[in-house]
Every structure is written in C-alpha cells, then in structure tokens.
MIFI-234629 format. One record per atom (N, C-alpha, C): residue in three letters; z, x, y. Coordinates in Angstrom, 1 decimal. Layout:
N
+------+--------+--------+--------+
! resn !     c3 !     c1 !     c2 !
+------+--------+--------+--------+
!  ALA !      Z !      X !      Y !
...
+------+--------+--------+--------+
//
This chain:
119
+------+--------+--------+--------+
! resn !     c3 !     c1 !     c2 !
+------+--------+--------+--------+
!  MET !   28.0 !  -60.2 !   27.5 !
!  MET !   28.1 !  -59.0 !   28.3 !
!  MET !   28.5 !  -57.9 !   27.3 !
!  SER !   28.0 !  -56.7 !   27.6 !
!  SER !   28.4 !  -55.5 !   26.9 !
!  SER !   29.2 !  -54.7 !   27.9 !
!  CYS !   30.1 !  -53.9 !   27.4 !
!  CYS !   30.9 !  -53.0 !   28.3 !
!  CYS !   30.8 !  -51.6 !   27.8 !
!  SER !   30.6 !  -50.7 !   28.8 !
!  SER !   30.6 !  -49.3 !   28.5 !
!  SER !   32.0 !  -48.8 !   29.1 !
!  LEU !   32.9 !  -48.4 !   28.2 !
!  LEU !   34.2 !  -48.0 !   28.6 !
!  LEU !   34.2 !  -46.7 !   29.5 !
!  PRO !   33.4 !  -45.7 !   29.0 !
!  PRO !   33.4 !  -44.5 !   29.9 !
!  PRO !   32.8 !  -44.7 !   31.3 !
!  ALA !   31.8 !  -45.6 !   31.4 !
!  ALA !   31.2 !  -45.9 !   32.7 !
!  ALA !   32.0 !  -47.0 !   33.4 !
!  ALA !   32.9 !  -47.7 !   32.7 !
!  ALA !   33.6 !  -48.9 !   33.2 !
!  ALA !   32.7 !  -49.9 !   33.8 !
!  GLY !   31.5 !  -50.2 !   33.1 !
!  GLY !   30.6 !  -51.1 !   33.7 !
!  GLY !   30.2 !  -52.2 !   32.6 !
!  PHE !   29.7 !  -53.3 !   33.1 !
!  PHE !   29.3 !  -54.4 !   32.2 !
!  PHE !   27.8 !  -54.6 !   32.4 !
!  ALA !   27.1 !  -55.0 !   31.3 !
!  ALA !   25.7 !  -55.4 !   31.4 !
!  ALA !   25.5 !  -56.7 !   30.6 !
!  SER !   24.7 !  -57.5 !   31.2 !
!  SER !   24.4 !  -58.8 !   30.6 !
!  SER !   23.5 !  -58.6 !   29.4 !
!  MET !   23.8 !  -59.3 !   28.2 !
!  MET !   23.0 !  -59.1 !   27.0 !
!  MET !   22.1 !  -60.4 !   26.8 !
!  THR !   22.3 !  -61.4 !   27.6 !
!  THR !   21.5 !  -62.6 !   27.5 !
!  THR !   21.5 !  -63.4 !   28.9 !
!  GLU !   20.6 !  -64.2 !   29.1 !
!  GLU !   20.6 !  -65.1 !   30.3 !
!  GLU !   21.6 !  -66.2 !   30.2 !
!  MET !   21.9 !  -66.8 !   31.3 !
!  MET !   22.8 !  -68.0 !   31.3 !
!  MET !   22.1 !  -69.1 !   30.6 !
!  PRO !   22.8 !  -69.7 !   29.6 !
!  PRO !   22.2 !  -70.8 !   28.8 !
!  PRO !   22.0 !  -72.1 !   29.7 !
!  SER !   21.0 !  -72.8 !   29.3 !
!  SER !   20.6 !  -74.1 !   30.0 !
!  SER !   21.6 !  -75.2 !   29.8 !
!  VAL !   22.4 !  -75.1 !   28.7 !
!  VAL !   23.5 !  -76.1 !   28.5 !
!  VAL !   24.8 !  -75.3 !   28.3 !
!  PRO !   25.9 !  -75.8 !   28.6 !
!  PRO !   27.2 !  -75.1 !   28.5 !
!  PRO !   27.6 !  -75.0 !   27.0 !
!  ALA !   26.9 !  -74.2 !   26.3 !
!  ALA !   27.2 !  -74.0 !   24.8 !
!  ALA !   27.0 !  -72.5 !   24.5 !
!  SER !   27.9 !  -72.0 !   23.7 !
!  SER !   27.8 !  -70.6 !   23.2 !
!  SER !   28.7 !  -70.4 !   22.0 !
!  PHE !   28.5 !  -69.3 !   21.4 !
!  PHE !   29.4 !  -68.9 !   20.3 !
!  PHE !   29.3 !  -67.3 !   20.2 !
!  LEU !   30.3 !  -66.7 !   19.6 !
!  LEU !   30.3 !  -65.3 !   19.3 !
!  LEU !   31.0 !  -65.1 !   18.0 !
!  SER !   30.4 !  -64.4 !   17.1 !
!  SER !   31.0 !  -64.1 !   15.8 !
!  SER !   30.6 !  -62.7 !   15.5 !
!  CYS !   31.6 !  -61.9 !   14.9 !
!  CYS !   31.4 !  -60.5 !   14.6 !
!  CYS !   31.8 !  -60.2 !   13.2 !
!  ALA !   31.1 !  -59.3 !   12.6 !
!  ALA !   31.3 !  -58.8 !   11.2 !
!  ALA !   31.0 !  -57.3 !   11.2 !
!  GLY !   31.9 !  -56.5 !   11.2 !
!  GLY !   31.7 !  -55.0 !   11.2 !
!  GLY !   30.9 !  -54.7 !   12.5 !
!  THR !   29.8 !  -54.1 !   12.4 !
!  THR !   29.0 !  -53.7 !   13.6 !
!  THR !   28.0 !  -54.8 !   14.0 !
!  LEU !   28.0 !  -55.9 !   13.3 !
!  LEU !   27.1 !  -57.0 !   13.6 !
!  LEU !   27.8 !  -58.0 !   14.5 !
!  ALA !   27.0 !  -58.6 !   15.4 !
!  ALA !   27.5 !  -59.6 !   16.3 !
!  ALA !   26.4 !  -60.7 !   16.4 !
!  ALA !   26.9 !  -62.0 !   16.4 !
!  ALA !   26.0 !  -63.1 !   16.5 !
!  ALA !   26.4 !  -63.9 !   17.7 !
!  TRP !   25.4 !  -64.4 !   18.5 !
!  TRP !   25.7 !  -65.2 !   19.7 !
!  TRP !   24.5 !  -66.1 !   20.0 !
!  TYR !   24.8 !  -66.9 !   21.0 !
!  TYR !   23.7 !  -67.9 !   21.5 !
!  TYR !   23.0 !  -67.2 !   22.6 !
!  ALA !   21.7 !  -67.0 !   22.4 !
!  ALA !   20.8 !  -66.5 !   23.5 !
!  ALA !   19.8 !  -67.6 !   23.7 !
!  ASP !   20.1 !  -68.6 !   24.5 !
!  ASP !   19.4 !  -69.8 !   24.7 !
!  ASP !   17.9 !  -69.6 !   24.7 !
!  PRO !   17.1 !  -70.1 !   23.8 !
!  PRO !   17.4 !  -71.2 !   22.9 !
!  PRO !   17.6 !  -70.8 !   21.4 !
!  HIS !   18.1 !  -69.6 !   21.2 !
!  HIS !   18.2 !  -69.0 !   19.9 !
!  HIS !   19.6 !  -68.6 !   19.5 !
!  ALA !   19.9 !  -68.6 !   18.2 !
!  ALA !   21.0 !  -67.9 !   17.7 !
!  ALA !   20.5 !  -66.5 !   17.3 !
!  VAL !   21.2 !  -65.4 !   17.6 !
!  VAL !   20.7 !  -64.1 !   17.3 !
!  VAL !   21.8 !  -63.3 !   16.6 !
!  VAL !   21.4 !  -62.4 !   15.7 !
!  VAL !   22.4 !  -61.5 !   15.1 !
!  VAL !   21.8 !  -60.1 !   15.4 !
!  THR !   22.7 !  -59.3 !   15.9 !
!  THR !   22.3 !  -57.9 !   16.3 !
!  THR !   23.2 !  -56.9 !   15.6 !
!  ASP !   22.6 !  -55.8 !   15.2 !
!  ASP !   23.4 !  -54.7 !   14.7 !
!  ASP !   23.7 !  -53.8 !   15.9 !
!  LEU !   24.9 !  -53.9 !   16.4 !
!  LEU !   25.2 !  -53.2 !   17.7 !
!  LEU !   25.2 !  -51.7 !   17.5 !
!  ALA !   25.5 !  -51.2 !   16.3 !
!  ALA !   25.6 !  -49.8 !   16.1 !
!  ALA !   24.2 !  -49.1 !   16.2 !
!  HIS !   23.2 !  -49.9 !   15.8 !
!  HIS !   21.8 !  -49.4 !   15.9 !
!  HIS !   20.9 !  -50.0 !   16.9 !
!  GLY !   21.5 !  -51.0 !   17.6 !
!  GLY !   20.7 !  -51.7 !   18.7 !
!  GLY !   19.5 !  -52.4 !   18.1 !
!  ARG !   19.6 !  -53.0 !   16.9 !
!  ARG !   18.5 !  -53.7 !   16.3 !
!  ARG !   18.8 !  -55.2 !   16.1 !
!  GLU !   17.9 !  -56.0 !   16.5 !
!  GLU !   18.1 !  -57.5 !   16.3 !
!  GLU !   17.7 !  -57.7 !   14.8 !
!  LEU !   18.5 !  -58.4 !   14.1 !
!  LEU !   18.3 !  -58.7 !   12.6 !
!  LEU !   17.9 !  -60.1 !   12.4 !
!  PHE !   18.2 !  -61.0 !   13.3 !
!  PHE !   18.0 !  -62.4 !   13.0 !
!  PHE !   17.8 !  -63.1 !   14.3 !
!  ARG !   16.8 !  -64.1 !   14.3 !
!  ARG !   16.6 !  -64.9 !   15.5 !
!  ARG !   16.2 !  -66.3 !   15.0 !
!  GLN !   16.9 !  -67.3 !   15.4 !
!  GLN !   16.6 !  -68.7 !   14.9 !
!  GLN !   16.8 !  -69.7 !   16.0 !
!  SER !   15.8 !  -70.6 !   16.2 !
!  SER !   16.0 !  -71.6 !   17.2 !
!  SER !   17.3 !  -72.4 !   16.9 !
!  ALA !   18.0 !  -72.7 !   18.0 !
!  ALA !   19.3 !  -73.4 !   17.9 !
!  ALA !   19.4 !  -74.3 !   19.1 !
!  THR !   19.2 !  -75.6 !   18.9 !
!  THR !   19.3 !  -76.6 !   19.9 !
!  THR !   20.5 !  -77.4 !   19.8 !
!  PRO !   21.5 !  -77.2 !   20.7 !
!  PRO !   22.8 !  -77.9 !   20.6 !
!  PRO !   22.5 !  -79.4 !   20.9 !
!  HIS !   23.0 !  -80.3 !   20.0 !
!  HIS !   22.9 !  -81.7 !   20.2 !
!  HIS !   24.1 !  -82.2 !   20.9 !
!  LEU !   23.9 !  -83.2 !   21.7 !
!  LEU !   25.1 !  -83.7 !   22.5 !
!  LEU !   25.9 !  -84.7 !   21.7 !
!  HIS !   27.2 !  -84.5 !   21.7 !
!  HIS !   28.1 !  -85.4 !   21.0 !
!  HIS !   28.6 !  -86.3 !   22.1 !
!  GLY !   28.5 !  -87.6 !   21.8 !
!  GLY !   29.0 !  -88.6 !   22.8 !
!  GLY !   28.1 !  -88.6 !   24.1 !
!  GLY !   27.0 !  -88.0 !   24.0 !
!  GLY !   26.1 !  -87.9 !   25.2 !
!  GLY !   26.5 !  -86.9 !   26.2 !
!  HIS !   27.5 !  -86.1 !   26.0 !
!  HIS !   28.0 !  -85.2 !   27.0 !
!  HIS !   28.5 !  -83.8 !   26.5 !
!  SER !   28.9 !  -83.7 !   25.3 !
!  SER !   29.5 !  -82.4 !   24.8 !
!  SER !   28.5 !  -81.7 !   23.8 !
!  PRO !   28.0 !  -80.5 !   24.2 !
!  PRO !   27.0 !  -79.9 !   23.3 !
!  PRO !   27.7 !  -79.3 !   22.0 !
!  GLN !   27.1 !  -79.6 !   20.9 !
!  GLN !   27.6 !  -79.1 !   19.6 !
!  GLN !   26.9 !  -77.8 !   19.2 !
!  LEU !   27.7 !  -76.7 !   19.2 !
!  LEU !   27.2 !  -75.5 !   18.8 !
!  LEU !   28.3 !  -74.6 !   18.4 !
!  GLU !   28.3 !  -74.2 !   17.1 !
!  GLU !   29.3 !  -73.3 !   16.6 !
!  GLU !   28.7 !  -72.6 !   15.5 !
!  ALA !   29.1 !  -71.3 !   15.3 !
!  ALA !   28.5 !  -70.5 !   14.2 !
!  ALA !   29.5 !  -69.4 !   13.8 !
!  ALA !   29.3 !  -68.9 !   12.6 !
!  ALA !   30.1 !  -67.8 !   12.1 !
!  ALA !   29.3 !  -66.9 !   11.1 !
!  LEU !   29.6 !  -65.6 !   11.2 !
!  LEU !   29.0 !  -64.7 !   10.3 !
!  LEU !   29.9 !  -64.5 !    9.1 !
!  ALA !   29.3 !  -64.4 !    7.9 !
!  ALA !   30.1 !  -64.0 !    6.7 !
!  ALA !   30.7 !  -62.6 !    6.9 !
!  PRO !   31.8 !  -62.3 !    6.2 !
!  PRO !   32.4 !  -61.0 !    6.4 !
!  PRO !   31.5 !  -59.8 !    6.2 !
!  ASP !   30.5 !  -60.0 !    5.3 !
!  ASP !   29.5 !  -58.9 !    5.1 !
!  ASP !   28.3 !  -59.0 !    6.0 !
!  GLY !   28.2 !  -60.0 !    6.8 !
!  GLY !   27.1 !  -60.2 !    7.8 !
!  GLY !   25.9 !  -60.7 !    7.2 !
!  SER !   25.9 !  -61.1 !    5.9 !
!  SER !   24.6 !  -61.5 !    5.2 !
!  SER !   24.3 !  -62.9 !    5.5 !
!  VAL !   25.2 !  -63.8 !    5.9 !
!  VAL !   25.0 !  -65.2 !    6.1 !
!  VAL !   25.5 !  -65.6 !    7.5 !
!  LEU !   24.7 !  -66.5 !    8.2 !
!  LEU !   25.2 !  -67.1 !    9.4 !
!  LEU !   25.3 !  -68.6 !    9.2 !
!  ALA !   26.5 !  -69.1 !    9.3 !
!  ALA !   26.7 !  -70.6 !    9.2 !
!  ALA !   26.6 !  -71.1 !   10.6 !
!  MET !   25.9 !  -72.2 !   10.8 !
!  MET !   25.7 !  -72.7 !   12.1 !
!  MET !   25.7 !  -74.2 !   12.1 !
!  CYS !   26.4 !  -74.8 !   13.1 !
!  CYS !   26.4 !  -76.3 !   13.3 !
!  CYS !   25.9 !  -76.6 !   14.7 !
!  CYS !   24.7 !  -77.2 !   14.8 !
!  CYS !   24.1 !  -77.6 !   16.1 !
!  CYS !   24.1 !  -79.1 !   16.3 !
!  LYS !   24.3 !  -79.8 !   15.2 !
!  LYS !   24.3 !  -81.3 !   15.3 !
!  LYS !   25.4 !  -81.9 !   14.4 !
!  PRO !   25.8 !  -83.1 !   14.8 !
!  PRO !   26.9 !  -83.8 !   14.0 !
!  PRO !   26.5 !  -83.9 !   12.6 !
!  GLY !   27.5 !  -83.6 !   11.7 !
!  GLY !   27.4 !  -83.9 !   10.3 !
!  GLY !   26.6 !  -82.8 !    9.5 !
!  GLU !   26.3 !  -81.7 !   10.1 !
!  GLU !   25.4 !  -80.7 !    9.5 !
!  GLU !   25.8 !  -79.3 !    9.8 !
!  VAL !   26.0 !  -78.5 !    8.7 !
!  VAL !   26.2 !  -77.0 !    8.8 !
!  VAL !   25.1 !  -76.4 !    8.0 !
!  THR !   24.3 !  -75.5 !    8.7 !
!  THR !   23.2 !  -74.8 !    8.0 !
!  THR !   23.6 !  -73.4 !    7.7 !
!  LEU !   23.3 !  -72.9 !    6.5 !
!  LEU !   23.6 !  -71.5 !    6.2 !
!  LEU !   22.2 !  -70.8 !    6.2 !
!  HIS !   22.2 !  -69.7 !    6.9 !
!  HIS !   21.0 !  -68.9 !    7.1 !
!  HIS !   21.2 !  -67.5 !    6.5 !
!  ASP !   20.2 !  -67.0 !    5.8 !
!  ASP !   20.2 !  -65.6 !    5.3 !
!  ASP !   19.8 !  -64.7 !    6.5 !
!  VAL !   20.7 !  -63.8 !    6.9 !
!  VAL !   20.5 !  -63.0 !    8.1 !
!  VAL !   19.3 !  -62.0 !    7.8 !
!  GLY !   19.2 !  -61.5 !    6.6 !
!  GLY !   18.2 !  -60.5 !    6.2 !
!  GLY !   16.8 !  -61.0 !    6.2 !
!  THR !   16.6 !  -62.3 !    5.7 !
!  THR !   15.3 !  -62.8 !    5.5 !
!  THR !   15.0 !  -63.9 !    6.6 !
!  GLY !   16.0 !  -64.5 !    7.2 !
!  GLY !   15.8 !  -65.5 !    8.2 !
!  GLY !   15.7 !  -66.9 !    7.5 !
!  GLN !   15.7 !  -66.9 !    6.2 !
!  GLN !   15.5 !  -68.2 !    5.4 !
!  GLN !   16.8 !  -69.0 !    5.4 !
!  GLU !   16.6 !  -70.3 !    5.4 !
!  GLU !   17.7 !  -71.3 !    5.2 !
!  GLU !   18.1 !  -71.2 !    3.8 !
!  ARG !   19.4 !  -71.0 !    3.6 !
!  ARG !   20.0 !  -71.0 !    2.2 !
!  ARG !   20.4 !  -72.4 !    1.7 !
!  ALA !   21.1 !  -73.1 !    2.6 !
!  ALA !   21.6 !  -74.4 !    2.3 !
!  ALA !   21.9 !  -75.2 !    3.5 !
!  VAL !   22.0 !  -76.5 !    3.4 !
!  VAL !   22.5 !  -77.4 !    4.4 !
!  VAL !   23.6 !  -78.2 !    3.8 !
!  TRP !   24.8 !  -78.2 !    4.5 !
!  TRP !   25.9 !  -79.0 !    4.1 !
!  TRP !   26.0 !  -80.2 !    5.1 !
!  ARG !   26.0 !  -81.4 !    4.5 !
!  ARG !   26.1 !  -82.6 !    5.3 !
!  ARG !   27.5 !  -83.3 !    5.0 !
!  GLY !   28.0 !  -83.9 !    6.1 !
!  GLY !   29.3 !  -84.6 !    5.9 !
!  GLY !   29.5 !  -85.6 !    7.0 !
!  ALA !   30.7 !  -86.2 !    6.9 !
!  ALA !   31.0 !  -87.4 !    7.9 !
!  ALA !   31.6 !  -86.9 !    9.1 !
!  PHE !   31.5 !  -85.6 !    9.5 !
!  PHE !   32.1 !  -85.1 !   10.7 !
!  PHE !   31.2 !  -85.2 !   11.9 !
!  GLN !   31.8 !  -85.3 !   13.0 !
!  GLN !   31.0 !  -85.5 !   14.3 !
!  GLN !   30.9 !  -84.2 !   15.1 !
!  MET !   32.0 !  -83.5 !   15.2 !
!  MET !   32.0 !  -82.3 !   16.1 !
!  MET !   32.8 !  -81.2 !   15.4 !
!  ILE !   32.3 !  -80.0 !   15.4 !
!  ILE !   33.0 !  -78.8 !   14.9 !
!  ILE !   33.4 !  -77.9 !   16.0 !
!  SER !   34.6 !  -77.5 !   16.1 !
!  SER !   35.0 !  -76.6 !   17.2 !
!  SER !   35.2 !  -75.2 !   16.7 !
!  LYS !   35.3 !  -75.0 !   15.4 !
!  LYS !   35.4 !  -73.6 !   14.8 !
!  LYS !   34.9 !  -73.6 !   13.4 !
!  LEU !   34.1 !  -72.6 !   13.1 !
!  LEU !   33.6 !  -72.3 !   11.8 !
!  LEU !   34.1 !  -70.9 !   11.5 !
!  ALA !   34.6 !  -70.6 !   10.2 !
!  ALA !   35.0 !  -69.3 !    9.8 !
!  ALA !   34.8 !  -69.1 !    8.3 !
!  PHE !   34.6 !  -67.9 !    7.9 !
!  PHE !   34.5 !  -67.6 !    6.5 !
!  PHE !   35.8 !  -67.0 !    6.1 !
!  THR !   36.2 !  -67.2 !    4.8 !
!  THR !   37.4 !  -66.5 !    4.3 !
!  THR !   37.0 !  -65.1 !    4.0 !
!  PRO !   38.0 !  -64.2 !    3.9 !
!  PRO !   37.7 !  -62.8 !    3.6 !
!  PRO !   36.8 !  -62.6 !    2.4 !
!  SER !   36.8 !  -63.5 !    1.4 !
!  SER !   36.0 !  -63.4 !    0.2 !
!  SER !   34.6 !  -63.9 !    0.4 !
!  GLY !   34.3 !  -64.5 !    1.6 !
!  GLY !   33.0 !  -65.0 !    1.9 !
!  GLY !   32.8 !  -66.5 !    1.8 !
!  GLY !   33.9 !  -67.3 !    1.5 !
!  GLY !   33.8 !  -68.7 !    1.4 !
!  GLY !   33.9 !  -69.3 !    2.9 !
!  ILE !   33.5 !  -70.5 !    3.1 !
!  ILE !   33.6 !  -71.1 !    4.4 !
!  ILE !   34.5 !  -72.3 !    4.4 !
+------+--------+--------+--------+
//
C-alpha cells in the first residue's frame, strides 16, 4: 500500500499474493517488496522500477513459505532467501546474480545488512 498524507488515502501497489509470503525492505528512496511472483525494487522518489526477479517461496515443512529479502544500505544489492539453505545476492542495477550463499539453515525470518554493507 502507498499512502498520500495530504489526501489521507491509500492505494494498492501490488495484488494479493497467491501464498501468504511477503517482505519489505527500504534503503533511502528505494523500496523492495514481493509482488507475486516477483521481487521488485522501486525508486519511490522517481516512480521507476529498477529490478524485477522471479521469486518462488518454497514451503518449509510443507506449510510455511520461505521468503525474506533485504536491500543493502546503498540499494545496490538485494539479498533474498526463497528456499532453505540458500541466500542469493542480486545486483539491483543489472539484475544479475552476484553470489549464492549456501548453508545448513532451514528457515530465515530476517535478513539485514550492516550499515557498512555486510550481511
């Protein structure tokens, strides 16, 4: 949802997802969220979409969708986890995959970058 304070009104920015999964991450004027079936990054100040990537939440334990993402402080990277044991780093400017981190984790409930850009 977006909100116009002067008009005191709300407007939907995406449709209701087909699975109960979502995320929201902001960095300056950039915002990233789940617009089923994609993760998107938008420059809210200029109304421009900068990044769109397919994001299919995998079910953990057959019932809980795994989807979490975070923007780097400068907005250049989106870290995203859609399936157990994997975090993918995407370059927001080019849309290219930068790296994939794999580990023995099953479910991530929060991703965040440090102020210096580490995750």
